[in-house]
N, C-alpha and C positions, 0 to 999 in steps of 0.2 A: 460433437460438442462445439458450441459457438465461441466466438472470440471473447465475449464477456466472461463466460465460464472458465475458459483457459486462463484469463488474466486473474480471476479470483483464486483459482487453484495455485497459480504462481505464488501469490502472497501467502496462502494457507500453507503450502509446502515449504516455503522459505522460513516461515515462523516455526513450524514444527521441527524442521532441521536445525534451526538456531537453538531451540530449546534442547533438543537431543544432544547438542554439542556444548551446552552450558553457556551459550551466549546470553548476555543480559541486556545488551543494547544492539539495535540493528537499524540500519539506514536503507531506505529504498529510494531509487530515482523514480521518476514518473514513467514507469515501465510501459513500453510499447507506444509511447506518444511521440517519439522521435522519428526514426527511420520507418517505423511501421505505420505511423500516421493515425493511431487510435485517438479519438477525440479526448482532449484533456479533461473536460468536464465529466465525461463518463468514466474515464480512468480514475479520476480523483474519488468519485463516489464509490467505485468498486474497491479501490485500495483502502480507503478509510473504513468502509463497511467491514471488509475482511479483517482488518487489524482490530477494530472495535470488538467484533465477534470473538476473535481469538482471545483478546485480553479479558473478556468477561468470563471466559472458561479457565484461564490460567494466569497466574501472577509471576511466572518465571522470567518473563521479559519485562524489564523495568523501564525501558525507554525505546521508543520508535521515532525515527526522524524521517521525514519526507523531504528529499532533496529535489528542489525545483530548478528547471533549466532557465527560467525567465521570470520576470516580475509578473507577467500575465499568468503563468502557471502557478506561481505563489499565491496570487490573488484568488485563483480558482480553488486551490486547496484550502486556503483560509476561509473562503465562503462555505465550502462543504463542511469543514470542521466546525464552523459556527452553527450549522443547522442542527 
């Protein structure tokens, strides 16, 4: 399994676990983009796609927050969210 698939599974598994435990709000950092050096633009696309996919199938999670490390990361996430 490649890095992108592992990252997507991280979001999917986290959302499923959150629902299983009755969590209604969840926050995600820009996973793997710090020490692991995964490109922020690819990570944002994967994260947002995985969350959107999950939210179309379930309404148990009411709020998802993406926590960005920098203004540049924020700008990248905002751009992907707008697409």
